[in-house]
N, C-alpha and C positions, 0 to 999 in steps of 0.2 A: 358560486360563492357560499350556497346554503351548506356545503360540505366542509366549508373552513371553519364555521363556528364549531362545531362539534370537535373539530381536529385541534382547536386550540385548547379546550379543556371540556372533554365529554361530560365528566360528573358535574362540573360548574354550569355547562350547557342545559343539561337536565333540571338542576336546581334551580336555575332561572326561567324555568317555564318555556325554554327555547326563544327567550327574547333577547334579539342582539344587542340593545342598548344595555340591558340589564347585566348581559354577560361582559360586555365592555367596560362597565363600570366596576365590576367585581374582579376583573382578571388582573393579573400583576402584569402588565405589558412588558417589562423589563425582562420578565422569564421567559419570554417566547425564544423559540429556536431560531437560528437564521434562515432555516427553511420555511418556518411559519411567516416569519417577516416577509420573506420574498414573495410567498404565495399571495398573502395580503396585498402586498405593494403592487403585484400585477393585476390583482382584481380591480383595484382602486384605479389604476392606469387606465384599465378598458371600460371604466364607467364613464359614459358619454357627458362630457362638460359642455353645458350651453345647449345640449340637444333638445330642450324643451322649447314650446312654442316661443319664437322670437318677439312676436306681438301679440297683446291681448286680443281676442275676438271681440271684446266689449270692455269699456271703461266703468261699467256699472259696478257697484259694490254688491255682493250678494251675502245673505246671511241664510244658513241652512240648519234646520232644526230636526232632530230625530233623536229618539229614546235610546238608541243603540246604534254601535258602529263596528263592523267586522273589519278590523285593521289587520290583525295577526293574532295566532293563536295564544300568544304569549301575554296578551292583553283580553281576556275573556269578558268582554263586556257587550256580548251579543249572543243570539240564540239561534239565529238562521237567516232567512231570505232577506227581511227589512234590513237588519245589520249589514249583510254583505253587500247589498244594493247602496246603503248609504256608504259603507267603506269605498265602494268603487267609485261613487260619485266624487268623493274627496280626492281620490288619486286621479280620476280624470280632470278634476278641476285643476289640480297642480299641474298636470301635463299640458293643460292649455294656458295655463298662466292667469287663470281668473283670479279676481280680488274677492276670494270667499273666506267667510269665517263660518265655523260650524259650531253649534252647542248641543251638547247631551247630556247624559248622566254617568256619573261614575260610580259603578256598582261593587263595592268593596268585597263582596262574595262572589261575583261573577255568576254565570249560569252554571247548573248544576252538570256533572257527568254521571253517567249510570253505569253500574255493572250489576251483574247476576250473582248473587251470593245464595247457594241452597234453593234455586227456583225463585228467588224474590229479588225484586228490585233494590239495589243499594244506591244512595245518592252520595255523591261528595260535592260540597260547594267549595271550590278553590278561593283561597283568601287571596285578594289583590292589594298589593302594597304599591301606590302610586310612584313613590320615590324609588324603590327597587327597580320598577319597570321603566324608568327612564323619564317619567312624566315630570313636569316643571311647575311648581306652585305659582300661582299667579300673585303678584305683589303690587302695591300702590306705588305712586311716583317716589313717595318717601323711602321706599325699601320695606315698608312694613306688609305683612301677610295681608290680602283682601279678603275680608270677611264680610258677609252681608246677613242681614236680618231679614227673614221672611216670614211675616205673620201669617198664622194659618186660622184665625179667627178665634182661638183660645188662648194660644201663647205663640211665642216666636222662636223660630228654627234658626238656627246659625248655619250658614253654607259657605263653602270655600270653592275655588275653582283651580282645575289642573290643566296644563295646556300640553297639547301632543302637537308636533309639527309634522306636516306631511308635505315635503317640499316647501312650497309658498303658501299653503294652506294651513290656517291655525283652527284647531278643535279645541274648544274648552268644556271640560268635562266637570258639572257640578256635583259636589260631594258634601252632605249633610253631616 
């Protein structure tokens, strides 16, 4: 399946930071060739429907809090081991059918990547656009965007949340 994304539109795949949701949102699906449609359909047909745990191991509701989640390179809100472990926990919880909701931080600049230029470290902070990456803004029941006020002792900071779905697990990323 990974080869399919680049085959659909390599330039767009790179521009989307190799994020499948971002690619599909930006792609003109009507412009796909019959071969691309056939390949994608075959991959979807092989995906195991209902292969997840048929019954939950517990009926308890679980809240999981972490500062970072390593879900995919296209969502650079992690720096290493802690984020990767947290991402693995969410994937496992989804596979097990656990009733888990996770909360973390939405980093608009992501973690830096480094290169060496003339023997010195040069850093690049990727700009993270939640909507382009397929994150969903959280809304109130009346349809308006959910904005909360967070007092810090001197002023009030406004925050919103973005939702990421991993199977049956919901991850909410707080964004100031």
